[in-house]
C-alpha positions as CSV (number, residue, x, y, z in Angstrom):
1,M,14.9,7.0,-13.8
2,V,12.8,4.5,-11.6
3,N,10.5,5.7,-8.7
4,H,9.5,3.3,-6.5
5,F,6.4,3.5,-4.2
6,Y,5.0,1.4,-1.7
7,F,1.0,0.8,-1.7
8,D,-0.3,0.2,1.5
9,T,-3.9,-1.1,0.7
10,S,-6.1,2.3,1.5
11,A,-4.1,3.9,-1.3
12,L,-4.3,0.4,-3.1
13,V,-7.8,0.3,-3.2
14,K,-8.4,3.5,-5.0
15,N,-7.2,1.5,-8.3
16,Y,-10.6,-0.3,-8.1
17,I,-13.1,1.7,-6.4
18,T,-13.4,5.2,-7.4
19,E,-13.1,8.0,-4.4
20,T,-11.0,10.6,-3.8
21,G,-7.4,10.3,-5.0
22,S,-8.4,7.3,-7.6
23,H,-7.3,9.6,-10.4
24,W,-3.5,10.1,-8.9
25,V,-3.1,6.3,-8.0
26,Q,-4.3,5.1,-11.5
27,S,-1.9,7.4,-12.9
28,A,1.0,6.9,-11.0
29,L,0.5,2.8,-11.5
30,R,0.2,3.2,-15.4
31,S,3.4,4.7,-15.3
32,D,6.6,2.5,-16.9
33,Q,8.8,4.7,-14.6
34,T,7.0,3.3,-11.1
35,V,8.0,0.1,-9.5
36,V,4.8,-0.7,-7.2
37,L,5.3,-2.9,-4.1
38,T,3.0,-3.8,-1.4
39,S,2.8,-6.4,1.4
40,S,1.5,-9.9,0.9
41,L,-1.2,-9.2,3.6
42,T,-2.5,-6.2,1.4
43,S,-4.3,-9.1,-0.8
44,I,-6.4,-9.8,2.4
45,E,-7.2,-6.1,3.5
46,G,-8.0,-5.5,-0.5
47,V,-10.6,-8.2,-0.9
48,C,-11.7,-7.3,3.0
49,A,-12.3,-3.5,1.6
50,F,-14.3,-4.5,-1.2
51,A,-16.9,-6.9,0.7
52,R,-17.1,-4.4,3.1
53,R,-18.6,-2.3,0.2
54,L,-20.9,-5.4,-0.6
55,R,-22.6,-5.1,2.5
56,E,-22.8,-1.1,2.3
57,K,-24.3,-2.0,-0.8
58,L,-22.1,0.2,-2.7
59,L,-21.4,-2.8,-5.2
60,S,-23.4,-5.4,-6.6
61,E,-22.2,-9.2,-6.2
62,D,-21.0,-8.9,-9.8
63,D,-18.9,-6.1,-9.2
64,L,-17.6,-7.8,-6.2
65,T,-16.8,-10.7,-8.0
66,Q,-15.0,-8.8,-10.9
67,L,-12.9,-6.5,-8.5
68,C,-11.4,-9.2,-6.8
69,A,-10.6,-11.3,-10.0
70,L,-8.7,-8.1,-11.6
71,F,-7.1,-7.9,-7.9
72,R,-6.1,-10.9,-7.7
73,Y,-4.5,-10.8,-11.2
74,D,-3.1,-7.4,-10.9
75,F,-1.5,-9.0,-7.2
76,L,0.3,-11.8,-9.5
77,H,1.4,-9.5,-12.1
78,R,1.3,-6.1,-12.1
79,Y,2.7,-5.6,-8.1
80,S,6.0,-6.5,-6.5
81,V,4.2,-8.5,-3.5
82,L,6.7,-8.4,-0.3
83,V,6.5,-11.6,1.9
84,V,5.6,-10.7,5.6
85,D,8.8,-13.0,7.4
86,H,10.5,-13.2,10.5
87,L,12.7,-9.4,9.6
88,V,9.2,-7.2,9.0
89,L,7.9,-9.0,12.0
90,N,10.7,-7.9,14.0
91,K,10.7,-4.6,12.3
92,A,7.0,-4.4,13.0
93,Q,7.6,-5.1,16.8
94,Q,9.8,-2.5,17.0
95,L,8.1,0.5,15.1
96,A,5.0,-0.7,17.4
97,L,7.3,0.1,20.6
98,L,7.8,3.3,19.2
99,H,4.4,4.2,17.9
100,P,0.8,3.8,18.8
101,L,0.1,1.7,15.1
102,R,-2.5,-1.1,14.9
103,A,-0.9,-4.3,14.0
104,Y,-1.4,-4.1,9.9
105,D,-0.1,-0.6,10.0
106,A,3.0,-1.8,11.4
107,V,3.4,-4.4,8.9
108,H,3.1,-2.2,6.1
109,L,5.6,0.4,7.7
110,A,7.9,-2.0,8.8
111,T,7.7,-3.7,5.3
112,A,8.5,-0.1,3.7
113,S,11.1,0.8,6.0
114,L,13.0,-2.2,5.0
115,V,12.6,-1.6,1.5
116,Q,13.7,1.8,1.7
117,Q,16.8,0.9,3.7
118,R,17.7,-2.0,0.5
119,L,17.4,0.8,-1.8
120,T,19.7,3.3,-0.1
121,R,22.0,0.7,0.5
122,A,21.9,0.3,-3.5
123,G,22.5,4.0,-4.0
124,E,18.4,4.0,-5.5
125,P,16.0,7.1,-5.0
126,P,14.3,6.7,-2.1
127,L,10.9,4.8,-1.7
128,V,7.8,6.7,-1.2
129,F,5.2,5.4,0.9
130,V,1.5,5.8,-0.5
131,C,-1.3,5.7,2.0
132,A,-4.8,7.2,2.7
133,D,-4.6,7.2,6.3
134,E,-3.1,10.3,7.8
135,R,-1.8,8.1,10.8
136,L,0.2,5.6,9.5
137,L,1.4,8.9,6.9
138,A,2.7,10.6,10.5
139,F,4.2,7.7,11.7
140,A,5.7,6.9,7.9
141,Q,7.1,10.7,8.2
142,A,8.6,10.0,12.1
143,E,10.8,7.3,10.9
144,G,11.9,9.8,7.6
145,M,9.7,8.3,4.8
146,L,9.0,9.9,1.9
147,F,5.2,10.0,1.5
148,E,2.2,10.5,-0.7
149,N,-1.9,10.7,0.4
150,P,-3.7,10.3,-2.9
151,N,-6.7,12.0,-0.8
152,C,-4.8,15.3,-1.4
153,H,-4.9,14.6,-5.3
154,P,-8.9,14.9,-5.7
């Protein structure tokens, strides 16, 4: 059985930077039974997260270059990247009226919610929303989504 996991940026960067939950994320991403979905905006957020670690002197310039190259490769070849289109933006606006969401969080939640609807209609197992942000996970739960917090898997 194939499992569909939607990774927001806070969870996906754990594949590239060792921190709490990295081992769990790496294991999930290695599974042949896992379809990894994410938003196209994750490409920007991920690079920003890596660059922040450079500014904080947690990464060297060489580390940053290597991480960005690997991240871009995975984005092109390993992940199912979902485009932010008018359906996603409309859903994000609806969710923003229901929950006190930041803009990018609304887009992630909207994208995952629309995928969940498609999977349900197709009779597929439910999507798992993977996120390391407790606040966003609470909104995903309020929307009836299954979720996983990699930080709960040290």
